[in-house]
N, C-alpha and C positions, 0 to 999 in steps of 0.2 A: 418201390413196390406198392406202398400204401396209396400214393396219388393215382397210380394206374388203376388200382382196385376201385378207388372212389369213382374214377372216370367210367369204368365199366358198369358199376352199379347205377350211376346217373344215366348212362345211355340205355340201360335196361329198364329203368323206371318209367312207367307211363306218365305222360304229361297230363295237365289238367283236362278233364273231359268237358267239352263245350256243352252248355245246356241246350237241349233239343225240345224242351217242353213248350207248350203253347204259351204259358206265362213264365218267364225266367226272371230270376232275382226279385221275387215278390217282397223280400225283406227290405228292399230299397224303398218301399212304400210304407214302412212301419210308422214313420212320423205322421203321414196322412191318416193311416188307420187309427192312430191314437187320437187324432183330432175328431175323427168320426165317432169314436167311442165316447169322447168327452168334449163336445163342441163348445166353442165360446158362446155365451148368451147374448153378447152385444153386437155381433156381426155375423153375416153368413159366411160359410166356407166357400172358397173360390177355386174352381178348376179352370185353368187357362190352357186352351189348346191352340197350338201354332201349326199351320200346315198349308196345303195347296187347295185345289178345288173341292176335294172331299170335305175338308173342314169348312171352306167358305160356303158351300151349298147347304150345310146344316142338316142334311137328311139324317146322318148318323149322330152328329153331336146334338142335334135337336131332340132326337129320341132318347139319347143318353141323359140329356138335361131333364126331360120329362120323367125318366126313371128315377133319377136322383131326387128330384123335387117331390115326387109322389111318396117317397119313403122318408125324406128328411126335412121337407118343407121348402116352400118357394122363397128363395133369397133374392130373387130378381133376375132380370135378363142378362145382366153382366156387361162386359166391355164390348164396344162396337167400333167398327171403322167409321170414320166421319162421312156423312152423306150416303150416297148410293154408289159405291166404288166401281161397280161393273154391271154390264147389261144382265138383267134378270136377278139382280140382288134382292134378297128378301130377308128381312130381320124377323125371324119367327117370333110372333107375339107382339110385334110392333109395326107401325107404319112410319116410314122415314120419308120426309118430303123436303128436298132442298129447292130453294127458289133459283131464279136466274142470277148470274153474277158470281158464281163459284168456278174455280178451276181445280182439277184433281191432278195430283202427282203421286207416283208410286214407285215401288222397287222393281217392278217387272211389267213387261208389256208395253203397249203404246204410250202409256202415261209415265214411263220411266226415263224418258230422255232427259239429259242434263240441260240446264241446271236443275237440281232437285233441292227443295227445302229440307230441313231436318225431318226425318220420318221415324216413327216409333214402332211399337209392337204390331200395330194393325197392318203395316206395309203401305199405308196411304197417308197423305196430308192434303187437306182441303183448304184452298186459299181463296181469299176475296179481298178486294179493295173497293168494293161497291157498297156505299152507305145504303142501308135498308135491306141488304141481302139477309135471308133467313134460312135457318135449318130447323125443321119442325119434327117432333116425335109425338106419336099418339099410341097409347097402349091399348091392346085388345082387352076384352072383358076378362077379369081375373088377373091381369098383369099390371095393375096400378103399382106405383112406387112412391117412396118418400125420400129418395136420395138420387141426385144426379151428379155424376162425376164428369168433368170436362177437362181435357188436357190440350194445351195449345202452346205455341211458341211466341213468347214475348220478344220484342226487339226494337231497334231504333225507329222502324217504320210502323210499329204497332199503334193501335188506337184503343178505343173503348168498345166493349162488347156487353150487350145486355142479355142476361140469362133469366128466363122465366120458367117457373114450375107451377102449374095450375094457375092460381091467381096471384102468386108472389113473384117479384122480380128483383134483380140485383144487377148493378153495373160494375164491371171490373175493368181495370186499366191494364192493357197489355203492352205498355212501353217499357223498354229496358235499354241499357247502354250497349249490350251485346245480345245476340240470340240466346235465349234462356228458356228451357222447357218449364212449364208451370202446369200443375194439375190442381184444380179446385173442386172441393166437395160442397154441394148445395143441399141442405136438408130442409124439409118442410114438416110441420107437426102432423099433418094428415096426408094420407096417400092421395096422389094426383094421377091423372091419366094423360096429361099433356106436358110437353116442355118445348122451349124454343130458344135458339141462339140467334141474336140479332146483331149485325155489324152496324155500329153507330158511326164510326169514322176510322180512318187509318187502315192498316192491314190486319186481317185475321188469318191465322194459320192454325187449323185444328188438326191434331194428330189422332185423337180418339175421344169418344164419349160413351156414356152408358148409364144404366139405371140399376138400382138395387133396393132392397128392403132392409131396414134396420132389424136387428134381432137374429135369432137362430134361423137356420135354413141352409140352402146351398144354391150357388149360381155357377153356371158354366159358360165361359166366354169362348166363342169360336172365331179365331182370327186367321183367315186363310186368304191366299192370293192365288187365283186360278192360273194354272200353267207354270207356277213357280217351283223352284227347287230350293233346298235349304241354303245353298250358296248365295241366293239372292237376299236371304235374311241378313247377310253381312253388310248390306247397304243401309240397314237401319242404324240410326244414330245412337251411340252408347248413352249419351246424356239423356236423351228422350226416353229410351228404354228404362234407364235407372229411375227416372222420375215417375214413369207410369207404373213400374213394379212397386215402388213405394206407395203410391196412391191406391193401387188395386189389390195389393197384398195377396198374390196367389198362394194357395196351400198345396197345389199340385200343378206341375207344368207337364203337359203332354206334347210330345214332338211327333208330328204325323206327316212326314214327307216320304218320298220314295217313288211314287208312280212316275213322275216326270223325269226323275233321274234314270229310272229303268227304261224309259222310252227315248232316251237320248241316242243320237247316231252312234256314239262310242261310249262305253261305260267302263270306267276304271275303278275297281273296287277299292284300291288304296286311296284314290282321290276322294271317293265318297266317304270313306272312313275318316280321312283327315278333316274334311269339312264338318262332319258330325262331332268329332272330338273338339274342334275349335269352337263351334257354336255352343256346345254344352258347357265347356269351360268358361266361355263368355257369359252365358246365362248364370252360371254359378257365381261368377265374380260380381255380377250386377244384382242378382236376386238373393244371394245368400244360400243357405242350406235348405232349399225347397226340394222336396222329392220330385223325381222326374220319371216319366213313363215314355218309352220310345215305342211307337206303333210301327211294326214292320210293313213294308210295301205289300199291298193286296195282290191277289191274282187279277190280272187284267190282260186282255188279248188285243191283237192287232192284225190288220190285213196288209200293212205296209211292209213289203218284202225287203225294203231297205234296212229293216230292223232284225232280220233273221239271224244275222251274225254281229250284233252290236256289242257282244262281249263273249268271253270264253264260255264254252258250253253249247249244247244243242238247243235250238228252239223247239219247244214241245208243240207238235202238230195236234190241234184240238178237234179236228174233224170227227174223230171217232166218238167224241162225247156228244155230238149233235143228235137230237132226237126229233125228227120231223113227223112224229105220230099225229093222230087225228085231233087230239084235244088236250087241253090243260088238265092236270090233276085238280081235284076239288079241295085239296088242303096243301098247305106249304110242305114241301118235301122234307124240310128240316125239323118239323114239329116233333116227330117221334124222338129224334136224337136229343132235342132240347129238353123234352119231358124226362128222358132218362137222366140227362145231366142234372136237371133240377132235383130229381129224386135221389141222386147219389149223396151219400153222407158227406158233410163238410168236415175237413180236418180242423184241428184246434186252431183258432185264429191267432194272429200275431199278437193281438191285444184283446182283452176281454171287454165285454160290455155291449156287444152288438145286439140290436133288436132284430132278430130274424123274422121276416114276414113271408107269407105265401107268395110264390112267384105269380107274375101276370099270366092269365090264361092263354093258351096257345091260339094264335090267329088261325082262323078257318075261312076259306074262300068257297062259297057255295053259289055259283051262278045258276040262274033258272035253267039255262040250256048250256051244254058244253060249248066252250069257246075254242076256236082253232088255235093250235100252238103256233108261235112265231116260226115262220119258215126261214131258216138261216141259210140253207143250201150247202151241201157237202161238196168237197172237191176244191172249193176256193180256198186260198190261203187264210188260215185263221190259227194263230199261234201265240204262245206266250214268249215275248222277247227274252232271250237269255240274260239281258241286262237286269231284268227284275230280280232274278235269283242272285246275281252278283250283289246288287244293292241290299237285298234282304240279308245276305250273309254278312256283309259289312256292318249293317245295323246291329245284328245280333252280337257280332264280335265286339264292337265298340261298347255296347251296353254292358256286356260282361266285364270288359276292361275298366270301365268308369263307375261300375256299381250302380247302374240304372236298371229299372225294370224294363222288360221287353215283352211285347205281346205279338204273337205270330198271327197276324190278320189273315194271311193267305191260307195257313194251315187250318184256321177256324172256319174259313169258307168251304173247305173241302179239298184244298191242294190245287195242283196245277190243272188248268182247264175247268175249274169249278165255276168260272164266270158263265160258261154255257148253261149249266143247270140253273144258275141265278137268273139269267135272261129268260129261260124257258119255264121258270116256275109259274104257278098260278096263284095269286097274281105275280107279275114279273117283279123280281127283287133288284134287277139291274136294267139299265137302259140298253138299247140296241148297239151302243158303242162298245159294249163289253168292258167299260171302265167305271162309269158312274152309277149311282144307286137311286132307285125310286124311294118314295116314302116308306113303302112296305119293307124294302131291303134295308133302309137305314135303321128301321125299328128292329129288324132281325139281327143286324150286326151289333147294334147297341145292346141288345139282350144277351148275345153271346159274350160280349166283353164284360157285362155285369156278372154273368154267371161265373166266368173264369176268375174275376177279382174276388167274388164271394167264396169260391172254392179254396182260394189260397188265403182266406181270412183277411183280405184287405178291405172289403166293403160288405155292407149288409145285403142279404138276398132280397 
């Protein structure tokens, strides 16, 4: 009788309620919040974001970096992929110039064909056997640095590399009995605006490099591979990742995949969840107890009718959201909502000691004459593939299971079909592909993320 009663009670008891908030499990970021409240004096705090083209393009991460550094100090540009890994690559705040004589290999795309050398966090390795090949870096005004970090693969075919920062140079030997990842830190007493890597002889294989500033501040590294999914991150080498994590010491790891998973021909939520669990557990094994934030897949739209049924659920027809009126509005449509959010009282923070500052003023667009609104055209297929919702649900579920923070990017955009309003905003926040962001849109999304982290006591306003 008693076992039966227990069974009935168990069946009647509600299960755990899934978090449906914009920011879930913010307590998972308590360790990072504690560092923000009492930062180390001898090094900058480091946010490391891994992702796809949204991360690689740096429209959002660049604005988020500016936000952080305006409040907490410029700790440097952070970790970079080697060279110029894809067409249109731009390292915000820096000019990167590789000479002839380099070959690029990566985890995804045309450069991913086997054989691949060991590849690290950036998703790319730059290879040269050409004596005299160079990789140059020049910092924009206000972005000078006093530390260069270079990560490369030493091995039997390795040779010597000369590393210069400003007027100082050092030669390093990259020979080893077996392939061995090595990261070296080069410090100079005064800030410099230029750096160079020179192949002297043998084989050079660079997995990442970057610059920082000694002392307090913050840096944000955006390592993204356009078109990739999180499953491609499995091609990165454990030993290289472990060495880079040791050298770069991230204090927060942000995982920002999902768009390409949601645009796949067939989407299996269980498979998406399995990959996320596997890669989170791998990062925890290699990085240690670093707080992690999962950013859910954003709202993005397609005209490819082959994706209408790429997962269970209905494809949302977004034609009804199109506004082909005569002119753009003269102010960002989201400004009022953001101002209200900024004015809302903050709850008690997870840790004390935040220096709350006034939010940035709302962006206002005031053209001399009304500009025509982009004509999208109703009636043509324009929809949110159902695979995106499946991916988003898997991300939210795994984040809860593993004790990770989760941010609902799509919800913060305005929900399903919000990409329409973002494309038609004045100025446009998204490009006409209904997937990628303009500089204005990147700043808007970064601002919303900052607000949500501040509201949950994770970061200063």
